[in-house]
N, CA, C, O and the ligand as a Tripos MOL2 file, in Angstrom:
@<TRIPOS>MOLECULE
protein
  313   311    79     0     0
PROTEIN
NO_CHARGES

@<TRIPOS>ATOM
      1 N         -16.1760   -8.9650   21.9040 N.3       1 ASP1
      2 CA        -15.4250   -8.7850   23.1390 C.3       1 ASP1
      3 C         -13.9540   -8.5460   22.8130 C.2       1 ASP1
      4 O         -13.2590   -9.4330   22.3180 O.2       1 ASP1
      5 N         -13.5030   -7.3440   23.0960 N.am      2 CYS2
      6 CA        -12.1210   -6.9960   22.7440 C.3       2 CYS2
      7 C         -11.0920   -7.7850   23.5600 C.2       2 CYS2
      8 O          -9.9360   -7.9070   23.1570 O.2       2 CYS2
      9 N         -11.5100   -8.3060   24.6800 N.am      3 ASN3
     10 CA        -10.5590   -9.0660   25.4950 C.3       3 ASN3
     11 C         -10.3020  -10.4560   24.9320 C.2       3 ASN3
     12 O          -9.3310  -11.1220   25.2910 O.2       3 ASN3
     13 N         -11.1740  -10.8690   24.0590 N.am      4 HIS4
     14 CA        -11.0320  -12.1840   23.4630 C.3       4 HIS4
     15 C         -10.5270  -12.0510   22.0340 C.2       4 HIS4
     16 O         -11.2410  -11.5860   21.1460 O.2       4 HIS4
     17 N          -9.2980  -12.4610   21.8350 N.am      5 ASP5
     18 CA         -8.7280  -12.4640   20.4920 C.3       5 ASP5
     19 C          -8.8250  -11.0950   19.8160 C.2       5 ASP5
     20 O          -9.0070  -10.9990   18.6030 O.2       5 ASP5
     21 N          -8.7000  -10.0440   20.6190 N.am      6 ASN6
     22 CA         -8.7610   -8.6740   20.1000 C.3       6 ASN6
     23 C         -10.0600   -8.4070   19.3280 C.2       6 ASN6
     24 O         -10.0870   -7.5720   18.4230 O.2       6 ASN6
     25 N         -11.1070   -9.1010   19.6790 N.am      7 GLY7
     26 CA        -12.3800   -8.9190   18.9950 C.3       7 GLY7
     27 C         -12.3420   -9.3560   17.5380 C.2       7 GLY7
     28 O         -13.2610   -9.0680   16.7710 O.2       7 GLY7
     29 N         -11.2890  -10.0430   17.1660 N.am      8 GLY8
     30 CA        -11.1410  -10.4500   15.7700 C.3       8 GLY8
     31 C         -10.5870   -9.3550   14.8990 C.2       8 GLY8
     32 O         -10.4840   -9.5050   13.6810 O.2       8 GLY8
     33 N         -10.2230   -8.2320   15.5370 N.am      9 CYS9
     34 CA         -9.7610   -7.0790   14.7600 C.3       9 CYS9
     35 C          -8.3250   -7.2450   14.3000 C.2       9 CYS9
     36 O          -7.4770   -7.8070   14.9930 O.2       9 CYS9
     37 N          -8.0930   -6.7400   13.1200 N.am     10 ASP10
     38 CA         -6.7520   -6.6980   12.5660 C.3      10 ASP10
     39 C          -5.8380   -5.8160   13.4090 C.2      10 ASP10
     40 O          -4.7470   -6.2400   13.7910 O.2      10 ASP10
     41 N          -6.2710   -4.6060   13.6970 N.am     11 HIS11
     42 CA         -5.4520   -3.6510   14.4380 C.3      11 HIS11
     43 C          -6.0390   -3.4020   15.8220 C.2      11 HIS11
     44 O          -5.7730   -4.1540   16.7600 O.2      11 HIS11
     45 N          -6.8350   -2.3500   15.9450 N.am     12 GLU12
     46 CA         -7.3380   -1.9720   17.2620 C.3      12 GLU12
     47 C          -8.7740   -2.4400   17.4400 C.2      12 GLU12
     48 O          -9.5660   -2.4700   16.4990 O.2      12 GLU12
     49 N          -9.0780   -2.7990   18.6670 N.am     13 CYS13
     50 CA        -10.4500   -3.1280   19.0010 C.3      13 CYS13
     51 C         -10.9350   -2.1020   20.0230 C.2      13 CYS13
     52 O         -10.2370   -1.7940   20.9880 O.2      13 CYS13
     53 N         -12.1210   -1.5860   19.8010 N.am     14 GLU14
     54 CA        -12.6840   -0.6120   20.7300 C.3      14 GLU14
     55 C         -14.0720   -1.0680   21.1200 C.2      14 GLU14
     56 O         -14.7720   -1.7240   20.3480 O.2      14 GLU14
     57 N         -14.4590   -0.7050   22.3400 N.am     15 GLU15
     58 CA        -15.7920   -1.1050   22.7650 C.3      15 GLU15
     59 C         -16.3400   -0.1200   23.7840 C.2      15 GLU15
     60 O         -15.5930    0.5420   24.5050 O.2      15 GLU15
     61 N         -17.6370   -0.0430   23.8240 N.am     16 ASP16
     62 CA        -18.3080    0.6680   24.8930 C.3      16 ASP16
     63 C         -19.3620   -0.2790   25.4580 C.2      16 ASP16
     64 O         -19.3340   -1.4790   25.1880 O.2      16 ASP16
     65 N         -20.2630    0.2490   26.2190 N.am     17 LYS17
     66 CA        -21.2390   -0.6090   26.8780 C.3      17 LYS17
     67 C         -22.0990   -1.3820   25.8850 C.2      17 LYS17
     68 O         -22.5570   -2.4870   26.1760 O.2      17 LYS17
     69 N         -22.3120   -0.8030   24.7330 N.am     18 TYR18
     70 CA        -23.3050   -1.3400   23.8160 C.3      18 TYR18
     71 C         -22.7230   -2.1020   22.6440 C.2      18 TYR18
     72 O         -23.3410   -3.0190   22.1020 O.2      18 TYR18
     73 N         -21.5220   -1.7010   22.2670 N.am     19 ASP19
     74 CA        -21.0630   -2.1810   20.9770 C.3      19 ASP19
     75 C         -19.5530   -2.3550   20.9930 C.2      19 ASP19
     76 O         -18.8620   -1.9090   21.9090 O.2      19 ASP19
     77 N         -19.0810   -2.9920   19.9920 N.am     20 GLU20
     78 CA        -17.6440   -3.0650   19.7830 C.3      20 GLU20
     79 C         -17.3750   -2.8670   18.3060 C.2      20 GLU20
     80 O         -18.2030   -3.1770   17.4500 O.2      20 GLU20
     81 N         -16.2100   -2.3510   18.0380 N.am     21 TRP21
     82 CA        -15.8760   -2.1070   16.6500 C.3      21 TRP21
     83 C         -14.3620   -2.1160   16.4980 C.2      21 TRP21
     84 O         -13.6200   -2.0170   17.4750 O.2      21 TRP21
     85 N         -13.9400   -2.2310   15.2990 N.am     22 CYS22
     86 CA        -12.5090   -2.2510   15.0160 C.3      22 CYS22
     87 C         -12.0930   -0.9060   14.4430 C.2      22 CYS22
     88 O         -12.8670   -0.2430   13.7510 O.2      22 CYS22
     89 N         -10.8850   -0.5220   14.7350 N.am     23 SER23
     90 CA        -10.3200    0.6520   14.0900 C.3      23 SER23
     91 C          -8.9080    0.3100   13.6410 C.2      23 SER23
     92 O          -8.3240   -0.6950   14.0460 O.2      23 SER23
     93 N          -8.3960    1.1620   12.8110 N.am     24 CYS24
     94 CA         -7.0990    0.8700   12.2090 C.3      24 CYS24
     95 C          -6.0940    1.9460   12.5530 C.2      24 CYS24
     96 O          -6.4480    3.0920   12.8330 O.2      24 CYS24
     97 N          -4.8520    1.5600   12.5260 N.am     25 ARG25
     98 CA         -3.7920    2.5290   12.7680 C.3      25 ARG25
     99 C          -3.7240    3.5090   11.6030 C.2      25 ARG25
    100 O          -4.2810    3.2830   10.5290 O.2      25 ARG25
    101 N          -3.0190    4.6040   11.8620 N.am     26 GLU26
    102 CA         -2.8990    5.6450   10.8590 C.3      26 GLU26
    103 C          -2.3730    5.0800    9.5400 C.2      26 GLU26
    104 O          -1.4280    4.2910    9.5140 O.2      26 GLU26
    105 N          -2.9960    5.4950    8.4720 N.am     27 GLY27
    106 CA         -2.5620    5.0330    7.1640 C.3      27 GLY27
    107 C          -3.3440    3.8390    6.6620 C.2      27 GLY27
    108 O          -3.1930    3.4110    5.5170 O.2      27 GLY27
    109 N          -4.2040    3.2970    7.5570 N.am     28 PHE28
    110 CA         -5.0270    2.1650    7.1630 C.3      28 PHE28
    111 C          -6.4860    2.4980    7.3950 C.2      28 PHE28
    112 O          -6.8180    3.3930    8.1720 O.2      28 PHE28
    113 N          -7.3380    1.7810    6.7230 N.am     29 LYS29
    114 CA         -8.7750    1.9650    6.9210 C.3      29 LYS29
    115 C          -9.4380    0.5900    6.9620 C.2      29 LYS29
    116 O          -8.8750   -0.4120    6.5220 O.2      29 LYS29
    117 N         -10.6420    0.5810    7.4990 N.am     30 ILE30
    118 CA        -11.4000   -0.6600    7.5560 C.3      30 ILE30
    119 C         -11.7480   -1.1140    6.1480 C.2      30 ILE30
    120 O         -12.1900   -0.3210    5.3170 O.2      30 ILE30
    121 N         -11.5490   -2.3580    5.9000 N.am     31 SER31
    122 CA        -11.8700   -2.9220    4.5990 C.3      31 SER31
    123 C         -13.3660   -2.8360    4.3400 C.2      31 SER31
    124 O         -14.1720   -3.0120    5.2530 O.2      31 SER31
    125 N         -13.7310   -2.5670    3.0980 N.am     32 THR32
    126 CA        -15.1510   -2.5290    2.7590 C.3      32 THR32
    127 C         -15.7380   -3.9390    2.7400 C.2      32 THR32
    128 O         -16.9560   -4.1080    2.7890 O.2      32 THR32
    129 N         -14.8860   -4.9310    2.6700 N.am     33 ASP33
    130 CA        -15.3660   -6.3130    2.6310 C.3      33 ASP33
    131 C         -15.5390   -6.9040    4.0120 C.2      33 ASP33
    132 O         -16.3690   -7.7900    4.2140 O.2      33 ASP33
    133 N         -14.7570   -6.4170    4.9660 N.am     34 ASP34
    134 CA        -14.7410   -7.0320    6.2870 C.3      34 ASP34
    135 C         -14.4070   -5.9600    7.3230 C.2      34 ASP34
    136 O         -13.3130   -5.3950    7.3040 O.2      34 ASP34
    137 N         -15.3350   -5.6840    8.2150 N.am     35 TRP35
    138 CA        -15.1610   -4.5950    9.1730 C.3      35 TRP35
    139 C         -14.0590   -4.8600   10.1900 C.2      35 TRP35
    140 O         -13.6940   -3.9650   10.9530 O.2      35 TRP35
    141 N         -13.5360   -6.0520   10.2090 N.am     36 ARG36
    142 CA        -12.4570   -6.3490   11.1450 C.3      36 ARG36
    143 C         -11.0870   -6.1910   10.5190 C.2      36 ARG36
    144 O         -10.0720   -6.1600   11.2160 O.2      36 ARG36
    145 N         -11.0650   -6.0930    9.2250 N.am     37 LYS37
    146 CA         -9.7840   -6.0590    8.5240 C.3      37 LYS37
    147 C          -9.3790   -4.6290    8.1730 C.2      37 LYS37
    148 O         -10.2120   -3.7810    7.8530 O.2      37 LYS37
    149 N          -8.0800   -4.3950    8.2450 N.am     38 CYS38
    150 CA         -7.5250   -3.1000    7.8790 C.3      38 CYS38
    151 C          -6.7810   -3.2210    6.5570 C.2      38 CYS38
    152 O          -6.0130   -4.1570    6.3320 O.2      38 CYS38
    153 N          -7.0260   -2.2680    5.7110 N.am     39 VAL39
    154 CA         -6.3150   -2.2480    4.4320 C.3      39 VAL39
    155 C          -5.6150   -0.9030    4.2750 C.2      39 VAL39
    156 O          -6.0380    0.1080    4.8350 O.2      39 VAL39
    157 N          -4.5700   -0.9170    3.5240 N.am     40 ASP40
    158 CA         -3.8090    0.3030    3.2980 C.3      40 ASP40
    159 C          -4.6620    1.3480    2.5850 C.2      40 ASP40
    160 O          -5.4220    1.0210    1.6730 O.2      40 ASP40
    161 N          -4.5340    2.5930    3.0010 N.am     41 ILE41
    162 CA         -5.1680    3.6880    2.2820 C.3      41 ILE41
    163 C          -4.2690    4.0740    1.1190 C.2      41 ILE41
    164 O          -3.0760    4.3210    1.2930 O.2      41 ILE41
    165 N          -4.8530    4.1230   -0.0600 N.am     42 ASP42
    166 CA         -4.0800    4.5670   -1.2170 C.3      42 ASP42
    167 C          -4.1650    6.0830   -1.3040 C.2      42 ASP42
    168 O          -5.0600    6.6400   -1.9400 O.2      42 ASP42
    169 N          -3.2060    6.7380   -0.6440 N.am     43 GLU43
    170 CA         -3.2110    8.1980   -0.6020 C.3      43 GLU43
    171 C          -3.0380    8.7930   -1.9920 C.2      43 GLU43
    172 O          -3.4150    9.9380   -2.2370 O.2      43 GLU43
    173 N          -2.4770    8.0270   -2.8790 N.am     44 CYS44
    174 CA         -2.2220    8.5650   -4.2160 C.3      44 CYS44
    175 C          -3.4950    8.6060   -5.0490 C.2      44 CYS44
    176 O          -3.5870    9.3570   -6.0200 O.2      44 CYS44
    177 N          -4.4460    7.8150   -4.6760 N.am     45 GLU45
    178 CA         -5.7140    7.8080   -5.3870 C.3      45 GLU45
    179 C          -6.5540    9.0090   -4.9600 C.2      45 GLU45
    180 O          -7.3250    9.5620   -5.7440 O.2      45 GLU45
    181 N          -6.3850    9.3920   -3.7100 N.am     46 ASP46
    182 CA         -7.1240   10.5090   -3.1370 C.3      46 ASP46
    183 C          -6.2490   11.7520   -3.2250 C.2      46 ASP46
    184 O          -5.2500   11.8690   -2.5140 O.2      46 ASP46
    185 N          -6.6220   12.6650   -4.0880 N.am     47 ASN47
    186 CA         -5.7530   13.7990   -4.4050 C.3      47 ASN47
    187 C          -5.5140   14.7600   -3.2510 C.2      47 ASN47
    188 O          -4.6530   15.6330   -3.3600 O.2      47 ASN47
    189 N          -6.2380   14.6330   -2.1610 N.am     48 THR48
    190 CA         -6.0800   15.5930   -1.0810 C.3      48 THR48
    191 C          -4.7850   15.3980   -0.3170 C.2      48 THR48
    192 O          -4.3270   16.3160    0.3640 O.2      48 THR48
    193 N          -4.1890   14.2280   -0.4140 N.am     49 HIS49
    194 CA         -3.0360   13.9370    0.4280 C.3      49 HIS49
    195 C          -1.7030   14.3830   -0.1500 C.2      49 HIS49
    196 O          -0.7190   14.5200    0.5780 O.2      49 HIS49
    197 N          -1.6700   14.6010   -1.4070 N.am     50 HIS50
    198 CA         -0.3440   14.7590   -2.0070 C.3      50 HIS50
    199 C          -0.3180   15.8770   -3.0380 C.2      50 HIS50
    200 O           0.2240   15.7250   -4.1320 O.2      50 HIS50
    201 N          -0.9120   17.0010   -2.6650 N.am     51 GLU51
    202 CA         -0.9750   18.1260   -3.5830 C.3      51 GLU51
    203 C           0.3890   18.5460   -4.1300 C.2      51 GLU51
    204 O           0.5220   18.9390   -5.2890 O.2      51 GLU51
    205 N           1.3890   18.4530   -3.2680 N.am     52 ASP52
    206 CA          2.7140   18.9180   -3.6710 C.3      52 ASP52
    207 C           3.5760   17.8230   -4.2770 C.2      52 ASP52
    208 O           4.7120   18.0650   -4.6840 O.2      52 ASP52
    209 N           3.0440   16.6580   -4.3320 N.am     53 CYS53
    210 CA          3.7980   15.5420   -4.8910 C.3      53 CYS53
    211 C           3.8750   15.6550   -6.4040 C.2      53 CYS53
    212 O           2.8990   15.9880   -7.0760 O.2      53 CYS53
    213 N           5.0300   15.3760   -6.9050 N.am     54 HIS54
    214 CA          5.1350   15.2310   -8.3450 C.3      54 HIS54
    215 C           4.7110   13.8350   -8.7360 C.2      54 HIS54
    216 O           3.8500   13.6380   -9.5930 O.2      54 HIS54
    217 N           5.3320   12.8790   -8.0920 N.am     55 THR55
    218 CA          4.9210   11.5030   -8.3050 C.3      55 THR55
    219 C           4.6420   10.8780   -6.9470 C.2      55 THR55
    220 O           5.5360   10.7600   -6.1090 O.2      55 THR55
    221 N           3.4310   10.4900   -6.7440 N.am     56 CYS56
    222 CA          3.0390    9.8860   -5.4790 C.3      56 CYS56
    223 C           3.2560    8.3810   -5.5690 C.2      56 CYS56
    224 O           2.8690    7.7420   -6.5480 O.2      56 CYS56
    225 N           3.8780    7.8270   -4.5380 N.am     57 VAL57
    226 CA          4.1290    6.3960   -4.5080 C.3      57 VAL57
    227 C           3.4430    5.8170   -3.2790 C.2      57 VAL57
    228 O           3.8570    6.0660   -2.1470 O.2      57 VAL57
    229 N           2.4170    5.0620   -3.5110 N.am     58 ASN58
    230 CA          1.6990    4.4630   -2.3910 C.3      58 ASN58
    231 C           2.5340    3.3600   -1.7630 C.2      58 ASN58
    232 O           3.2190    2.6090   -2.4570 O.2      58 ASN58
    233 N           2.4660    3.2710   -0.4300 N.am     59 ALA59
    234 CA          3.1790    2.2200    0.2840 C.3      59 ALA59
    235 C           2.2880    1.7280    1.4140 C.2      59 ALA59
    236 O           1.3070    2.3830    1.7680 O.2      59 ALA59
    237 N           2.6180    0.6100    1.9620 N.am     60 GLU60
    238 CA          1.8360    0.0080    3.0260 C.3      60 GLU60
    239 C           1.8790    0.8960    4.2760 C.2      60 GLU60
    240 O           2.9240    1.0380    4.9110 O.2      60 GLU60
    241 N           0.7480    1.4790    4.6140 N.am     61 GLY61
    242 CA          0.6570    2.2880    5.8150 C.3      61 GLY61
    243 C           1.0380    3.7380    5.6350 C.2      61 GLY61
    244 O           0.8600    4.5410    6.5510 O.2      61 GLY61
    245 N           1.5570    4.0900    4.4790 N.am     62 ASN62
    246 CA          1.9210    5.4830    4.2380 C.3      62 ASN62
    247 C           2.0900    5.7000    2.7370 C.2      62 ASN62
    248 O           1.5970    4.9150    1.9260 O.2      62 ASN62
    249 N           2.7650    6.7300    2.3920 N.am     63 TYR63
    250 CA          3.0770    6.9700    0.9960 C.3      63 TYR63
    251 C           4.2970    7.8680    0.9320 C.2      63 TYR63
    252 O           4.6460    8.5250    1.9130 O.2      63 TYR63
    253 N           4.9240    7.8960   -0.1890 N.am     64 THR64
    254 CA          6.0680    8.7750   -0.3590 C.3      64 THR64
    255 C           5.9000    9.5650   -1.6470 C.2      64 THR64
    256 O           5.1010    9.2210   -2.5190 O.2      64 THR64
    257 N           6.6660   10.6170   -1.7360 N.am     65 CYS65
    258 CA          6.6560   11.4450   -2.9310 C.3      65 CYS65
    259 C           7.9940   11.3290   -3.6290 C.2      65 CYS65
    260 O           9.0510   11.2610   -3.0010 O.2      65 CYS65
    261 N           7.9170   11.3090   -4.9110 N.am     66 ARG66
    262 CA          9.1400   11.4330   -5.6930 C.3      66 ARG66
    263 C           9.0590   12.7300   -6.4610 C.2      66 ARG66
    264 O           7.9820   13.1660   -6.8680 O.2      66 ARG66
    265 N          10.1860   13.3280   -6.6500 N.am     67 CYS67
    266 CA         10.2160   14.6270   -7.3060 C.3      67 CYS67
    267 C          10.7450   14.5080   -8.7220 C.2      67 CYS67
    268 O          11.5090   13.6060   -9.0670 O.2      67 CYS67
    269 N          10.3090   15.4450   -9.5100 N.am     68 ARG68
    270 CA         10.8670   15.5300  -10.8560 C.3      68 ARG68
    271 C          12.3330   15.9040  -10.7770 C.2      68 ARG68
    272 O          12.7920   16.4880   -9.7950 O.2      68 ARG68
    273 N          13.0410   15.5670  -11.8020 N.am     69 TYR69
    274 CA         14.4480   15.8950  -11.8700 C.3      69 TYR69
    275 C          14.6420   17.3920  -11.6180 C.2      69 TYR69
    276 O          13.9410   18.2170  -12.2050 O.2      69 TYR69
    277 N          15.5830   17.7410  -10.7540 N.am     70 GLY70
    278 CA         15.8530   19.1450  -10.4920 C.3      70 GLY70
    279 C          15.1700   19.6610   -9.2420 C.2      70 GLY70
    280 O          15.4420   20.7740   -8.7930 O.2      70 GLY70
    281 N          14.2810   18.8510   -8.6770 N.am     71 TYR71
    282 CA         13.6160   19.2300   -7.4400 C.3      71 TYR71
    283 C          14.0370   18.2530   -6.3490 C.2      71 TYR71
    284 O          14.4680   17.1330   -6.6220 O.2      71 TYR71
    285 N          13.9030   18.7050   -5.1180 N.am     72 GLU72
    286 CA         14.0630   17.7380   -4.0520 C.3      72 GLU72
    287 C          12.9830   17.9650   -3.0040 C.2      72 GLU72
    288 O          12.3580   19.0250   -2.9550 O.2      72 GLU72
    289 N          12.7760   16.9700   -2.1780 N.am     73 LEU73
    290 CA         11.7070   17.0540   -1.1840 C.3      73 LEU73
    291 C          11.9730   18.1810   -0.1910 C.2      73 LEU73
    292 O          13.0900   18.3470    0.2970 O.2      73 LEU73
    293 N          10.9540   18.9290    0.0900 N.am     74 ASP74
    294 CA         11.0350   19.9470    1.1250 C.3      74 ASP74
    295 C          11.0580   19.2530    2.4840 C.2      74 ASP74
    296 O          10.0980   18.5740    2.8480 O.2      74 ASP74
    297 N          12.1430   19.4190    3.2330 N.am     75 PRO75
    298 CA         12.2470   18.6700    4.4970 C.3      75 PRO75
    299 C          11.2160   19.0970    5.5470 C.2      75 PRO75
    300 O          10.9800   18.3680    6.5100 O.2      75 PRO75
    301 N          10.6100   20.2560    5.3690 N.am     76 ILE76
    302 CA          9.6070   20.7040    6.3410 C.3      76 ILE76
    303 C           8.2810   20.0060    6.1400 C.2      76 ILE76
    304 O           7.6220   19.6110    7.1030 O.2      76 ILE76
    305 N           7.8960   19.8580    4.9060 N.am     77 THR77
    306 CA          6.5780   19.2870    4.6410 C.3      77 THR77
    307 C           6.6050   17.7900    4.4160 C.2      77 THR77
    308 O           5.5550   17.1520    4.3480 O.2      77 THR77
    309 N           7.7800   17.2290    4.3010 N.am     78 GLU78
    310 CA          7.8670   15.8040    4.0140 C.3      78 GLU78
    311 C           7.1840   14.9900    5.1130 C.2      78 GLU78
    312 O           7.1550   13.7610    5.0450 O.2      78 GLU78
    313 CA         -0.8130    3.9510    1.5780 Ca       79 CA79
@<TRIPOS>BOND
     1     1     2 1
     2     2     3 1
     3     3     4 2
     4     3     5 am
     5     5     6 1
     6     6     7 1
     7     7     8 2
     8     7     9 am
     9     9    10 1
    10    10    11 1
    11    11    12 2
    12    11    13 am
    13    13    14 1
    14    14    15 1
    15    15    16 2
    16    15    17 am
    17    17    18 1
    18    18    19 1
    19    19    20 2
    20    19    21 am
    21    21    22 1
    22    22    23 1
    23    23    24 2
    24    23    25 am
    25    25    26 1
    26    26    27 1
    27    27    28 2
    28    27    29 am
    29    29    30 1
    30    30    31 1
    31    31    32 2
    32    31    33 am
    33    33    34 1
    34    34    35 1
    35    35    36 2
    36    35    37 am
    37    37    38 1
    38    38    39 1
    39    39    40 2
    40    39    41 am
    41    41    42 1
    42    42    43 1
    43    43    44 2
    44    43    45 am
    45    45    46 1
    46    46    47 1
    47    47    48 2
    48    47    49 am
    49    49    50 1
    50    50    51 1
    51    51    52 2
    52    51    53 am
    53    53    54 1
    54    54    55 1
    55    55    56 2
    56    55    57 am
    57    57    58 1
    58    58    59 1
    59    59    60 2
    60    59    61 am
    61    61    62 1
    62    62    63 1
    63    63    64 2
    64    63    65 am
    65    65    66 1
    66    66    67 1
    67    67    68 2
    68    67    69 am
    69    69    70 1
    70    70    71 1
    71    71    72 2
    72    71    73 am
    73    73    74 1
    74    74    75 1
    75    75    76 2
    76    75    77 am
    77    77    78 1
    78    78    79 1
    79    79    80 2
    80    79    81 am
    81    81    82 1
    82    82    83 1
    83    83    84 2
    84    83    85 am
    85    85    86 1
    86    86    87 1
    87    87    88 2
    88    87    89 am
    89    89    90 1
    90    90    91 1
    91    91    92 2
    92    91    93 am
    93    93    94 1
    94    94    95 1
    95    95    96 2
    96    95    97 am
    97    97    98 1
    98    98    99 1
    99    99   100 2
   100    99   101 am
   101   101   102 1
   102   102   103 1
   103   103   104 2
   104   103   105 am
   105   105   106 1
   106   106   107 1
   107   107   108 2
   108   107   109 am
   109   109   110 1
   110   110   111 1
   111   111   112 2
   112   111   113 am
   113   113   114 1
   114   114   115 1
   115   115   116 2
   116   115   117 am
   117   117   118 1
   118   118   119 1
   119   119   120 2
   120   119   121 am
   121   121   122 1
   122   122   123 1
   123   123   124 2
   124   123   125 am
   125   125   126 1
   126   126   127 1
   127   127   128 2
   128   127   129 am
   129   129   130 1
   130   130   131 1
   131   131   132 2
   132   131   133 am
   133   133   134 1
   134   134   135 1
   135   135   136 2
   136   135   137 am
   137   137   138 1
   138   138   139 1
   139   139   140 2
   140   139   141 am
   141   141   142 1
   142   142   143 1
   143   143   144 2
   144   143   145 am
   145   145   146 1
   146   146   147 1
   147   147   148 2
   148   147   149 am
   149   149   150 1
   150   150   151 1
   151   151   152 2
   152   151   153 am
   153   153   154 1
   154   154   155 1
   155   155   156 2
   156   155   157 am
   157   157   158 1
   158   158   159 1
   159   159   160 2
   160   159   161 am
   161   161   162 1
   162   162   163 1
   163   163   164 2
   164   163   165 am
   165   165   166 1
   166   166   167 1
   167   167   168 2
   168   167   169 am
   169   169   170 1
   170   170   171 1
   171   171   172 2
   172   171   173 am
   173   173   174 1
   174   174   175 1
   175   175   176 2
   176   175   177 am
   177   177   178 1
   178   178   179 1
   179   179   180 2
   180   179   181 am
   181   181   182 1
   182   182   183 1
   183   183   184 2
   184   183   185 am
   185   185   186 1
   186   186   187 1
   187   187   188 2
   188   187   189 am
   189   189   190 1
   190   190   191 1
   191   191   192 2
   192   191   193 am
   193   193   194 1
   194   194   195 1
   195   195   196 2
   196   195   197 am
   197   197   198 1
   198   198   199 1
   199   199   200 2
   200   199   201 am
   201   201   202 1
   202   202   203 1
   203   203   204 2
   204   203   205 am
   205   205   206 1
   206   206   207 1
   207   207   208 2
   208   207   209 am
   209   209   210 1
   210   210   211 1
   211   211   212 2
   212   211   213 am
   213   213   214 1
   214   214   215 1
   215   215   216 2
   216   215   217 am
   217   217   218 1
   218   218   219 1
   219   219   220 2
   220   219   221 am
   221   221   222 1
   222   222   223 1
   223   223   224 2
   224   223   225 am
   225   225   226 1
   226   226   227 1
   227   227   228 2
   228   227   229 am
   229   229   230 1
   230   230   231 1
   231   231   232 2
   232   231   233 am
   233   233   234 1
   234   234   235 1
   235   235   236 2
   236   235   237 am
   237   237   238 1
   238   238   239 1
   239   239   240 2
   240   239   241 am
   241   241   242 1
   242   242   243 1
   243   243   244 2
   244   243   245 am
   245   245   246 1
   246   246   247 1
   247   247   248 2
   248   247   249 am
   249   249   250 1
   250   250   251 1
   251   251   252 2
   252   251   253 am
   253   253   254 1
   254   254   255 1
   255   255   256 2
   256   255   257 am
   257   257   258 1
   258   258   259 1
   259   259   260 2
   260   259   261 am
   261   261   262 1
   262   262   263 1
   263   263   264 2
   264   263   265 am
   265   265   266 1
   266   266   267 1
   267   267   268 2
   268   267   269 am
   269   269   270 1
   270   270   271 1
   271   271   272 2
   272   271   273 am
   273   273   274 1
   274   274   275 1
   275   275   276 2
   276   275   277 am
   277   277   278 1
   278   278   279 1
   279   279   280 2
   280   279   281 am
   281   281   282 1
   282   282   283 1
   283   283   284 2
   284   283   285 am
   285   285   286 1
   286   286   287 1
   287   287   288 2
   288   287   289 am
   289   289   290 1
   290   290   291 1
   291   291   292 2
   292   291   293 am
   293   293   294 1
   294   294   295 1
   295   295   296 2
   296   295   297 am
   297   297   298 1
   298   298   299 1
   299   299   300 2
   300   299   301 am
   301   301   302 1
   302   302   303 1
   303   303   304 2
   304   303   305 am
   305   305   306 1
   306   306   307 1
   307   307   308 2
   308   307   309 am
   309   309   310 1
   310   310   311 1
   311   311   312 2
@<TRIPOS>SUBSTRUCTURE
     1 ASP1         2 RESIDUE 1 A ASP
     2 CYS2         6 RESIDUE 1 A CYS
     3 ASN3        10 RESIDUE 1 A ASN
     4 HIS4        14 RESIDUE 1 A HIS
     5 ASP5        18 RESIDUE 1 A ASP
     6 ASN6        22 RESIDUE 1 A ASN
     7 GLY7        26 RESIDUE 1 A GLY
     8 GLY8        30 RESIDUE 1 A GLY
     9 CYS9        34 RESIDUE 1 A CYS
    10 ASP10       38 RESIDUE 1 A ASP
    11 HIS11       42 RESIDUE 1 A HIS
    12 GLU12       46 RESIDUE 1 A GLU
    13 CYS13       50 RESIDUE 1 A CYS
    14 GLU14       54 RESIDUE 1 A GLU
    15 GLU15       58 RESIDUE 1 A GLU
    16 ASP16       62 RESIDUE 1 A ASP
    17 LYS17       66 RESIDUE 1 A LYS
    18 TYR18       70 RESIDUE 1 A TYR
    19 ASP19       74 RESIDUE 1 A ASP
    20 GLU20       78 RESIDUE 1 A GLU
    21 TRP21       82 RESIDUE 1 A TRP
    22 CYS22       86 RESIDUE 1 A CYS
    23 SER23       90 RESIDUE 1 A SER
    24 CYS24       94 RESIDUE 1 A CYS
    25 ARG25       98 RESIDUE 1 A ARG
    26 GLU26      102 RESIDUE 1 A GLU
    27 GLY27      106 RESIDUE 1 A GLY
    28 PHE28      110 RESIDUE 1 A PHE
    29 LYS29      114 RESIDUE 1 A LYS
    30 ILE30      118 RESIDUE 1 A ILE
    31 SER31      122 RESIDUE 1 A SER
    32 THR32      126 RESIDUE 1 A THR
    33 ASP33      130 RESIDUE 1 A ASP
    34 ASP34      134 RESIDUE 1 A ASP
    35 TRP35      138 RESIDUE 1 A TRP
    36 ARG36      142 RESIDUE 1 A ARG
    37 LYS37      146 RESIDUE 1 A LYS
    38 CYS38      150 RESIDUE 1 A CYS
    39 VAL39      154 RESIDUE 1 A VAL
    40 ASP40      158 RESIDUE 1 A ASP
    41 ILE41      162 RESIDUE 1 A ILE
    42 ASP42      166 RESIDUE 1 A ASP
    43 GLU43      170 RESIDUE 1 A GLU
    44 CYS44      174 RESIDUE 1 A CYS
    45 GLU45      178 RESIDUE 1 A GLU
    46 ASP46      182 RESIDUE 1 A ASP
    47 ASN47      186 RESIDUE 1 A ASN
    48 THR48      190 RESIDUE 1 A THR
    49 HIS49      194 RESIDUE 1 A HIS
    50 HIS50      198 RESIDUE 1 A HIS
    51 GLU51      202 RESIDUE 1 A GLU
    52 ASP52      206 RESIDUE 1 A ASP
    53 CYS53      210 RESIDUE 1 A CYS
    54 HIS54      214 RESIDUE 1 A HIS
    55 THR55      218 RESIDUE 1 A THR
    56 CYS56      222 RESIDUE 1 A CYS
    57 VAL57      226 RESIDUE 1 A VAL
    58 ASN58      230 RESIDUE 1 A ASN
    59 ALA59      234 RESIDUE 1 A ALA
    60 GLU60      238 RESIDUE 1 A GLU
    61 GLY61      242 RESIDUE 1 A GLY
    62 ASN62      246 RESIDUE 1 A ASN
    63 TYR63      250 RESIDUE 1 A TYR
    64 THR64      254 RESIDUE 1 A THR
    65 CYS65      258 RESIDUE 1 A CYS
    66 ARG66      262 RESIDUE 1 A ARG
    67 CYS67      266 RESIDUE 1 A CYS
    68 ARG68      270 RESIDUE 1 A ARG
    69 TYR69      274 RESIDUE 1 A TYR
    70 GLY70      278 RESIDUE 1 A GLY
    71 TYR71      282 RESIDUE 1 A TYR
    72 GLU72      286 RESIDUE 1 A GLU
    73 LEU73      290 RESIDUE 1 A LEU
    74 ASP74      294 RESIDUE 1 A ASP
    75 PRO75      298 RESIDUE 1 A PRO
    76 ILE76      302 RESIDUE 1 A ILE
    77 THR77      306 RESIDUE 1 A THR
    78 GLU78      310 RESIDUE 1 A GLU
    79 CA79       313 GROUP 0 **** ****
């Protein structure tokens, strides 16, 4: 029951007539250990997120890119 203690969910609780489930805000995913818990997505582990990154730095809820010396972040794609 999402009305009670947010269904025990870390972030968002969703429900329909039959079921309830937890979802996470952008940058987080449901923990494989506990369907109610949200854990940070390591975008740097998954190569699809940071093709243009020289050095990917994972952070809580997002990630940042660092550039090699002589380059700077493209403000359009950042
Ligand atoms: Ca992250």
